[in-house]
C-alpha positions in Angstrom: -138.7 -148.1 -180.4 -138.4 -150.9 -177.9 -135.5 -149.2 -176.2 -137.5 -146.0 -176.0 -140.6 -147.7 -174.5 -138.3 -149.4 -172.0 -136.9 -146.0 -171.1 -140.3 -144.5 -170.6 -141.3 -147.4 -168.3 -138.2 -146.9 -166.2 -139.0 -143.2 -165.9 -142.5 -144.2 -164.8 -141.1 -146.5 -162.1 -138.8 -143.7 -161.0 -141.7 -141.3 -160.8 -143.7 -143.7 -158.8 -140.9 -144.2 -156.3 -140.6 -140.4 -155.8 -144.4 -140.1 -155.5 -144.4 -142.3 -152.4 -141.3 -140.7 -150.9 -142.4 -139.1 -147.6 -139.4 -136.7 -147.6 -140.7 -134.4 -150.3 -140.0 -130.7 -150.1 -143.2 -128.6 -150.1 -143.4 -125.1 -151.3 -145.0 -122.5 -149.1 -147.2 -121.5 -151.9 -148.6 -122.7 -155.3 -150.5 -121.0 -158.1 -154.0 -121.9 -159.0 -154.0 -121.4 -162.8 -151.4 -123.0 -165.1 -151.2 -122.1 -168.8 -148.5 -123.4 -171.2 -147.5 -123.7 -174.9 -144.9 -126.1 -176.2 -143.2 -127.4 -179.4 -142.6 -131.1 -179.5 -141.3 -134.0 -181.6 -144.0 -136.7 -182.0 -144.5 -140.1 -183.4 -147.4 -139.7 -185.9 -147.2 -143.0 -187.7 -150.9 -143.8 -187.2 -151.9 -140.4 -188.8 -149.2 -140.7 -191.4 -150.3 -144.2 -192.5 -154.0 -143.1 -192.8 -152.8 -140.1 -194.8 -150.9 -142.3 -197.2 -153.8 -144.7 -197.6 -156.0 -141.8 -198.6 -153.4 -140.5 -201.0 -153.1 -143.9 -202.7 -156.9 -144.2 -203.0 -157.1 -140.8 -204.7 -154.3 -141.8 -207.0 -156.2 -144.9 -208.0 -159.6 -143.1 -208.4 -158.1 -140.3 -210.6 -155.6 -142.6 -212.5 -152.6 -140.4 -211.6 -149.3 -141.5 -213.1 -146.9 -140.5 -210.3 -147.0 -139.4 -206.7 -144.5 -137.7 -204.4 -144.5 -137.1 -200.7 -143.7 -133.9 -199.0 -141.2 -133.4 -196.2 -142.2 -134.9 -192.9 -140.9 -133.2 -189.7 -142.8 -135.1 -186.9 -143.6 -131.8 -185.2 -146.5 -130.9 -182.9 -147.6 -127.6 -181.4 -149.8 -127.8 -178.3 -151.1 -125.8 -175.4 -152.7 -126.6 -172.1 -154.6 -125.2 -169.2 -154.6 -126.8 -165.7 -156.5 -125.9 -162.6 -154.7 -126.8 -159.4 -157.0 -128.7 -156.9 -154.1 -128.4 -154.4 -150.3 -128.2 -154.4 -150.0 -131.7 -155.9 -153.0 -132.4 -158.2 -154.4 -130.4 -161.1 -156.9 -131.0 -163.8 -157.4 -129.4 -167.2 -157.1 -130.1 -171.0 -154.5 -130.1 -173.7 -155.0 -129.1 -177.3 -152.6 -129.4 -180.2 -151.9 -129.5 -183.9 -149.8 -132.2 -185.6 -147.8 -131.5 -188.8 -148.5 -134.1 -191.5 -146.9 -134.5 -195.0 -148.6 -133.4 -198.2 -148.8 -135.6 -201.3 -148.6 -134.3 -204.9 -149.5 -136.3 -208.0 -149.7 -135.8 -211.7 -151.2 -137.4 -214.8 -150.0 -136.7 -218.4 -152.7 -137.2 -221.0 -151.9 -138.0 -224.6 -154.0 -138.9 -227.6 -153.4 -139.9 -231.3 -154.6 -137.9 -234.2 -155.9 -139.3 -237.5 -152.4 -139.6 -238.8 -151.4 -141.8 -235.8 -149.2 -139.1 -234.2 -149.2 -138.7 -230.4 -150.0 -135.3 -229.0 -150.0 -133.9 -225.5 -153.5 -133.1 -224.3 -152.7 -131.6 -220.9 -151.5 -132.1 -217.4 -153.7 -133.1 -214.5 -152.4 -132.2 -211.0 -153.6 -133.4 -207.6 -152.6 -132.5 -204.1 -153.5 -134.1 -200.7 -153.7 -131.7 -197.8 -154.0 -132.9 -194.2 -154.7 -131.5 -190.8 -154.8 -133.2 -187.4 -155.9 -131.6 -184.2 -156.1 -133.2 -180.8 -158.1 -132.4 -177.6 -157.4 -134.4 -174.4 -158.5 -133.9 -170.8 -155.4 -133.9 -168.7 -154.4 -134.8 -165.1 -151.1 -133.7 -163.5 -149.4 -134.8 -160.3 -146.3 -133.0 -158.9 -144.2 -135.7 -157.3 -141.3 -133.4 -156.1 -141.2 -129.7 -155.7 -138.5 -127.3 -154.5 -138.0 -123.5 -154.4 -137.0 -123.3 -158.1 -138.1 -126.6 -159.7 -141.0 -128.9 -160.0 -140.9 -132.6 -161.1 -144.2 -134.0 -162.2 -146.1 -136.6 -164.2 -149.0 -136.1 -166.6 -151.6 -138.3 -168.3 -154.1 -137.4 -171.1 -156.7 -139.2 -173.2 -159.0 -137.8 -175.8 -159.5 -137.5 -179.6 -157.8 -136.6 -182.8 -159.9 -134.7 -185.4 -158.3 -135.5 -188.7 -159.1 -133.8 -192.0 -157.9 -135.0 -195.4 -158.6 -133.1 -198.6 -157.8 -133.8 -202.3 -157.7 -131.1 -204.9 -157.8 -132.1 -208.6 -157.0 -129.6 -211.3 -156.9 -129.9 -215.1 -157.3 -127.2 -217.7 -158.9 -124.8 -215.3 -161.3 -127.4 -213.9 -161.1 -128.0 -210.1 -162.6 -130.9 -208.1 -162.4 -131.4 -204.3 -162.8 -134.6 -202.2 -162.4 -134.7 -198.5 -162.5 -137.2 -195.6 -163.0 -136.4 -191.9 -162.9 -138.7 -188.9 -162.1 -139.0 -185.3 -159.3 -141.1 -183.8 -158.3 -141.9 -180.2 -155.5 -139.8 -178.9 -153.5 -140.1 -175.7 -150.3 -138.8 -174.0 -148.3 -140.4 -171.1 -145.7 -138.1 -169.6 -143.9 -139.8 -166.7 -141.2 -137.1 -166.5 -141.7 -133.3 -166.6 -139.7 -130.5 -165.2 -140.5 -126.8 -164.8 -138.0 -124.2 -163.7 -138.7 -120.9 -162.0 -140.3 -119.4 -159.0 -142.2 -116.5 -160.6 -145.4 -116.6 -162.7 -143.4 -117.3 -166.0 -141.4 -120.6 -166.2 -139.8 -122.9 -168.7 -140.5 -126.6 -168.9 -139.4 -129.8 -170.6 -141.3 -133.1 -170.8 -140.5 -136.6 -171.8 -143.3 -139.0 -172.7 -145.2 -140.6 -175.6 -148.4 -139.8 -177.4 -150.2 -137.2 -179.4 -148.4 -134.2 -177.8 -144.9 -135.4 -178.4 -142.0 -137.6 -177.2 -139.9 -134.6 -176.2 -141.5 -131.2 -175.6 -140.1 -127.8 -174.5 -142.1 -124.8 -173.8 -143.0 -121.9 -171.6 -145.8 -121.7 -169.0 -147.5 -119.0 -166.9 -148.9 -119.7 -163.4 -151.3 -117.2 -161.9 -153.2 -116.6 -158.6 -150.8 -117.5 -155.8 -152.2 -119.6 -153.0 -150.4 -119.7 -149.6 -150.5 -122.7 -147.3 -152.0 -122.2 -143.9 -149.5 -120.8 -141.5 -147.0 -119.8 -144.2 -145.4 -116.4 -144.1 -147.1 -114.0 -146.6 
């Protein structure tokens, strides 16, 4: 993790150096509206730890015997909209969904009859389900552009909406417990690249936060704006 943070900082310094480079190519046009959707790999340890704490509390409350954790993929799906103030700066928002693991737990109930023999009374089953959505206002700065590529940086800050639910079942009886709260969410993206000159382009981003460490996606840019004096 330290190596990755150092790498992100180096990318940030590189982005800053390009941002103040006076010899930047400028496209003759830019597009006013920017929509995109991406799949990313994220670091969701904060959400994962809170999820595990909730699962352990439910296990304690319902006296469950054993607990297992579902597969964890560290995936996030997110989309964004940006409105370009000019050819460099744009403002908008990012929304997304984070994949979180599920927990399953069981309790085996036994009792003794009058003869002292043990008998199985039934199986109690519990399941923890979780969802985490994030919403973050976003700012984007294009620090280098050329006919077919854009290099840019982005920053976002907002909230996670996290939902945790516990379903308890035994002999046809079902009980439900839930927990909802808000957490701080952010995303720092010092390096982004989109490729293409038409309205539909592909992009890749490297950063850290709620939206992902590495993201790849497709974007659509609409409403072409020409610079003054450019050939139309």
